[in-house]
C-alpha positions as CSV (number, residue, x, y, z in Angstrom):
1,M,-67.3,2.0,-11.7
2,P,-65.5,-1.4,-12.1
3,E,-65.8,-4.1,-9.5
4,A,-63.1,-4.2,-6.8
5,G,-61.1,-7.3,-6.1
6,L,-60.5,-8.8,-2.6
7,C,-58.6,-12.0,-2.1
8,G,-59.5,-13.1,-5.6
9,M,-63.3,-12.3,-5.2
10,S,-65.2,-9.7,-7.2
11,I,-67.0,-7.2,-4.9
12,S,-69.4,-4.8,-6.6
13,R,-71.1,-1.7,-5.2
14,S,-74.4,-3.5,-5.1
15,L,-73.0,-6.3,-3.0
16,V,-71.5,-3.9,-0.5
17,S,-74.9,-2.0,-0.4
18,A,-76.8,-5.3,0.1
19,L,-74.5,-6.4,2.9
20,R,-74.7,-3.0,4.6
21,G,-78.5,-3.1,4.4
22,R,-78.5,-6.5,6.2
23,L,-76.6,-5.0,9.1
24,G,-79.4,-2.6,9.9
25,A,-78.7,0.4,12.2
26,E,-75.8,-1.2,14.2
27,P,-73.0,0.4,12.1
28,T,-74.6,3.9,12.3
29,A,-75.1,3.6,16.1
30,W,-71.5,2.4,16.5
31,S,-70.1,5.3,14.4
32,D,-72.2,7.9,16.1
33,Q,-71.3,6.9,19.7
34,K,-69.5,9.4,21.9
35,L,-65.9,8.4,22.6
36,S,-65.9,10.4,25.8
37,A,-68.6,8.3,27.3
38,Q,-66.2,5.5,28.2
39,S,-62.5,5.2,28.9
40,Y,-60.4,3.1,26.4
41,P,-57.2,1.9,28.0
42,Y,-54.3,1.2,25.6
43,L,-50.7,0.1,25.7
44,Y,-48.1,1.7,23.6
45,L,-44.9,-0.2,22.9
46,D,-41.7,0.8,21.2
47,A,-38.5,-1.1,20.9
48,R,-35.0,-0.9,19.6
49,V,-32.8,-3.9,18.9
50,I,-29.1,-3.6,18.9
51,P,-27.3,-6.7,17.8
52,P,-24.2,-7.7,19.7
53,S,-20.9,-6.9,18.1
54,P,-19.0,-9.8,16.6
55,D,-15.8,-8.4,18.2
56,P,-15.9,-9.0,21.9
57,Y,-13.4,-6.1,22.5
58,R,-15.6,-3.6,20.7
59,S,-18.6,-2.0,22.4
60,N,-22.0,-1.4,20.6
61,T,-21.6,2.4,20.8
62,N,-21.5,4.7,17.8
63,P,-17.9,5.1,16.8
64,S,-18.4,8.8,15.9
65,T,-19.3,9.6,19.5
66,S,-16.8,7.5,21.3
67,T,-13.5,9.0,22.5
């Protein structure tokens, strides 16, 4: 398999394997942990931006739904 590129650097399988070996058991322990053992708070954001109309006498509503 050819080497992969990342930010202009060549990364081979053997380099990835060597780096993984230097990490020891930590990645395995992290991936094997139970997610239910701890709570993980999170925040979900969603937004909608409606730009103001250039015409001050026109509202920002959808013209197909206005009467």
